[in-house]
C-alpha positions in Angstrom: 89.6 79.1 110.1 89.2 81.2 113.2 92.8 80.9 114.1 94.3 81.0 110.6 92.9 84.4 109.7 94.3 86.3 112.6 97.6 84.5 112.3 97.8 85.3 108.6 96.9 88.9 109.2 99.5 89.2 111.9 102.2 87.7 109.6 101.3 90.0 106.8 101.4 93.1 109.1 104.7 92.0 110.5 106.2 91.5 107.0 104.9 94.8 105.7 105.9 96.8 108.8 109.6 96.1 107.9 109.2 98.0 104.6 110.1 101.6 104.2 107.0 103.8 104.2 106.7 104.7 100.5 103.4 105.7 98.9 103.2 102.3 97.1 103.8 100.4 100.4 101.2 102.5 102.2 98.6 101.9 99.5 99.4 98.1 99.5 99.1 98.0 103.3 95.9 100.0 103.2 94.4 97.6 100.6 95.4 94.6 102.7 93.9 96.1 105.9 90.8 97.3 104.1 90.2 93.9 102.6 90.8 92.2 105.9 88.3 94.6 107.6 85.8 93.9 104.9 86.1 90.2 105.4 85.9 90.5 109.1 82.8 92.6 109.0 81.1 90.3 106.4 81.8 87.3 108.6 80.6 89.1 111.6 77.2 89.7 110.0 77.0 86.2 108.4 77.1 87.4 104.8 77.0 84.8 102.0 80.2 84.2 99.9 79.2 86.6 97.1 78.8 89.5 99.6 82.0 88.6 101.3 83.8 88.9 98.0 82.2 92.3 97.5 83.1 93.4 101.0 86.7 92.4 100.6 87.1 94.2 97.2 85.3 97.3 98.5 87.4 97.3 101.7 90.6 96.9 99.7 89.8 99.7 97.3 88.8 102.1 100.2 91.9 101.2 102.2 94.2 101.9 99.2 92.6 105.2 98.5 92.7 106.3 102.2 96.4 105.3 102.4 97.2 107.1 99.2 95.5 110.3 100.5 97.5 110.0 103.7 100.7 109.8 101.7 100.0 112.8 99.6 98.1 114.8 102.2 95.6 115.7 99.6 91.9 115.0 99.7 89.1 115.1 97.1 86.1 117.4 98.0 82.7 117.6 96.3 82.2 120.9 94.5 78.4 120.7 94.6 78.0 120.4 90.8 78.6 116.7 90.5 82.4 117.0 90.3 85.2 117.3 92.8 88.4 119.2 93.4 91.6 118.3 95.2 93.0 120.3 98.0 95.2 119.8 101.1 93.4 117.8 103.8 
């Protein structure tokens, strides 16, 4: 398991790096990297399988959003009233 995960991650990164950088590709790569980071961190702290699943899903969601924001160069900011507004980063 310890060798399979880095090898699979490397193969995925190599395959995705050949793609043209479109917003969809960037969001997909962000989701993959975020999910992998969530899994690595949950394994590092010795989380049980349910928390590993939560960490992977949360990391994937965060990675996709960050990549999407990088593609559009727009960020969401809190307005102080419970809402948000979108402006350039």
